N, C-alpha and C positions, 0 to 999 in steps of 0.2 A: 298920156304920155308926158305931158308937161311936168307932172309931179315927179315921174321917174327921171326925167331929164334934169330937173332941179335938184333931186336927191343925188344924182350922179355928180353934178357940178359941185354941190356942197361937199360931197364925200372926197372929190378930187382936191378941193381946197383944203380940207382937213388933212388929207394924205400929204399934201405939200407941206402943210404946217408941221406935221409929225416928222416928215423927212428932214425938214430944216432943223427941227429940234434935235434929231438924232445926229445930224451932221455937226451941229454946234457942240453937242455932247461928246462926239467922237474927237473933235478938234481939242476940246478942253481936256479930255482924258489923255490925249497924245501929249499935250503941253505938260500935264502933270507927270507923265511918264518921263519926259525929258528932264524935268526938274528933279525928279527922284533919282534919275541916273546921274545927274551932276552932283547931287547930295551924296550919293553912294561913292562917287569918285573922290569927293572932298573927304568923306569919312575914311576912306582908304589912305589918303594922304596924311590925315591927322594921325591915324594909327601907325603908319610908317615913321612919321616924325616923332611920335611919342616913344616908339621903340628905340630910335636913335638917341633920344634924350635919356632914356633909361640906361642904355649902354654907356653913354658919356658920364652919367651920374655914378654908375658903378665904378668906372675907371677913375673918376675923381676921388671917390671914397677910398679906393685902393691906394692911390697916390698920397692922400691925406694920412692914411694909416702908416704907410711906409715913412713919410716925413716925420710923423709923430714918433715912431720907433727910433729913427735916426736922431731926433732931438733929444730923446731920452738917453740915448747912448752918449751924446755929446755932453749932456748935463751930468751924467755919471762920471764921465772922464774929467770934466772940469772940477767936480766935487773931489774926485781922487787927487787931482793936481793941487787943489787947495789944501787938502789934508797933508800931502807930501810937503808942500811949502811951509805949512805950519810946523811940521816936524823938523825941517831944516832950520827954520828960524829959532826953534827952541834949543837946538844943539849947539 
């Protein structure tokens, strides 16, 4: 019986060690899950911000195109005025 009692005691000790290991592993996995959740949240935030940047960039590109077209019109008008002034100066 002493051998059986010793084996049971040894097995209980090993069982406690395994239970402790699984508890630590469970806690570690929960910690990883929490971190992944926070990373997922950060990734969503980055995605939203990048969409806003894309929209702003597109709006800015449109404004630049409109400004460029306006400047071309002004340049053409100034050139036309210069031509008219030269004609007036010649006559």
